[in-house]
Structure formats: structure tokens, C-alpha cells
C-alpha positions in Angstrom: -17.2 17.4 -16.9 -19.7 14.8 -15.7 -20.5 15.0 -12.0 -18.9 12.2 -9.9 -16.5 11.3 -12.6 -13.4 9.9 -11.2 -10.1 10.8 -12.8 -7.4 8.3 -12.3 -3.6 9.1 -12.4 -1.8 7.5 -15.2 1.5 7.5 -13.4 2.6 8.3 -9.8 5.9 8.3 -7.9 6.5 4.9 -6.3 7.9 4.4 -2.7 11.5 4.3 -4.1 11.1 7.4 -6.1 10.6 5.6 -9.4 7.6 6.1 -11.8 4.8 3.7 -11.0 2.1 2.8 -13.5 -0.5 0.1 -13.7 1.9 -1.9 -15.9 4.8 -1.6 -13.4 2.7 -2.6 -10.4 3.1 -6.2 -9.1 1.3 -8.7 -11.4 -2.2 -9.8 -10.2 -1.0 -13.4 -9.6 1.6 -12.2 -6.9 1.7 -14.5 -4.0 5.0 -13.6 -2.4 4.6 -10.0 -0.8 8.0 -8.5 -0.2 8.2 -5.0 1.3 8.7 -3.3 -1.9 5.7 -4.8 -3.6 3.5 -4.0 -0.6 4.7 -0.5 -0.5 4.1 -0.1 -4.3 0.5 -1.2 -3.9 0.0 1.1 -0.9 1.4 4.0 -3.0 -0.8 3.2 -5.9 -3.9 3.6 -3.7 -2.5 6.8 -2.2 -1.6 8.3 -5.4 -5.0 7.5 -7.2 -3.7 4.8 -9.5 -6.1 2.3 -8.1 -8.9 2.2 -5.6 -8.9 0.1 -2.5 -11.6 -2.1 -4.0 -9.6 -2.6 -7.2 -6.5 -3.5 -5.3 -8.4 -6.0 -3.1 -10.0 -7.6 -6.2 -6.8 -7.5 -8.3 -4.6 -9.1 -5.7 -7.3 -11.2 -3.9 -6.6 -9.3 -0.5 -9.0 -8.7 2.3 -9.8 -5.2 3.2 -8.2 -5.9 6.6 -5.0 -7.1 5.1 -4.6 -4.0 2.8 -5.6 -1.7 5.7 -2.8 -3.3 7.8 -0.3 -2.5 5.1 -1.5 1.1 5.0 -1.3 1.5 8.8 2.3 0.0 8.8 3.4 2.5 6.2 1.8 5.4 8.0 3.3 4.5 11.3 6.8 3.3 10.3 7.3 3.7 6.7 8.5 0.8 4.5 10.3 -1.1 7.3 7.0 -1.4 9.1 5.8 -3.7 6.3 8.5 -6.3 7.2 6.8 -9.4 8.5 9.5 -10.1 10.9 9.3 -6.8 12.4 5.6 -6.3 12.7 5.4 -7.0 16.5 8.4 -4.7 17.1 6.8 -1.7 15.4 3.4 -2.4 16.8 4.9 -2.4 20.4 6.7 0.8 19.4 3.7 2.6 18.1 1.7 1.5 21.2 4.4 3.0 23.6 4.3 6.2 21.7 0.5 6.5 22.0 0.8 6.2 25.8 3.1 9.2 26.2 
């Protein structure tokens, strides 16, 4: 095997337990980011389907925006990705860190 060769996954398990491939990811022209789509993109990076750079380029996301999705999933799971609940989960996380 060639040194530094990266092996990508062809299929991973998505956030809802379904198989997730490059073809089943949200389309690159996606502009309306619902919780499921955000979670699928985060899972794609976590599972090795795409790199962070590929995700940012494919979906024209900033690194900070994608990183915020990852943090939300790590802290609160899929519900943390809901735009209407971001402040609630942020406050909850900060309170947990104090104690």
C-alpha cells in the first residue's frame, strides 16, 4: 500500500440508522438545512465518507459553520442541531461545564 494513501468508506450508517453513501447525501445545491441533513453531513465526516474540506467545498459551508454542527451533535445529539433550540442547548452545556 502507498504511504499516506487515504481509504474512504463507501457506505456508513447514517444518523437514523440507514445506509449513507455519497449518492444519498444531501445534494450539493442544498440551501435549506434541516436537522436530518445536517446530521447526515456530520455523520459522513465522522464515518470517513468525506473530509471536512470536501464538505465545506461541496456545500459552500464555512469551517466554523460545519464545526458548530459537529459541536452541537457531540453535545446534544440531533436535537442540538435545531436552530430554534441552539441557545437552549448552549446554555445547558455551559451550566454543565460549571458543575
